[in-house]
C-alpha positions in Angstrom: 26.6 11.3 -6.1 25.8 7.9 -4.8 26.4 7.1 -1.1 29.4 4.8 -0.4 28.2 1.3 0.4 28.5 0.4 4.1 29.9 -3.0 5.1 27.3 -5.7 5.7 24.5 -3.6 4.2 22.2 -5.1 1.6 22.0 -3.4 -1.7 19.6 -4.9 -4.2 21.1 -5.2 -7.7 18.3 -5.8 -10.1 15.2 -3.6 -10.6 13.0 -6.5 -9.4 15.1 -6.9 -6.2 14.9 -3.1 -5.7 11.1 -3.1 -6.0 10.8 -6.1 -3.6 13.2 -4.5 -1.1 11.2 -1.2 -1.2 7.9 -2.9 -0.8 9.1 -5.0 2.2 10.7 -1.9 3.8 7.4 0.0 3.6 5.4 -3.0 4.7 7.6 -3.1 7.7 7.1 0.6 8.4 3.3 0.2 8.4 3.3 -3.1 10.4 2.2 -5.2 7.4 -0.8 -3.1 6.4 -0.9 -3.7 2.7 -3.5 -0.9 2.1 -1.3 1.7 3.9 1.8 0.5 2.2 0.2 0.7 -1.2 -1.0 4.3 -0.5 2.5 5.3 0.7 4.1 3.7 -2.4 1.4 5.2 -4.8 0.4 1.7 -6.2 -2.6 -0.5 -5.9 -2.5 -3.1 -3.2 -3.0 -5.9 -5.7 0.3 -4.8 -7.2 2.0 -5.5 -3.8 0.6 -9.0 -3.8 1.6 -9.6 -7.4 5.2 -8.3 -6.8 5.6 -10.4 -3.8 4.5 -13.4 -5.9 2.6 -15.2 -3.2 -0.6 -15.2 -1.3 0.4 -12.8 1.5 -3.2 -12.5 2.8 -2.5 -15.6 4.9 1.0 -14.7 5.9 0.4 -12.0 8.5 -0.2 -9.0 6.2 -3.2 -6.9 6.7 -5.6 -5.5 4.2 -7.4 -3.2 6.6 -6.6 0.5 7.0 -9.7 1.1 9.1 
């Protein structure tokens, strides 16, 4: 059974929106570390850059997990 939507809570509707939402949530959890986010999501970090559709290397996201 699906949870009842809460008022003023964002629910992505398309698969593309759901993917982007999940990537951004995980990036937030790992403080923008793309390598850590990719590992947590089980995808390659280049996939994150591609899904975001922009050059995020210059927008405060980190490649380093060292």
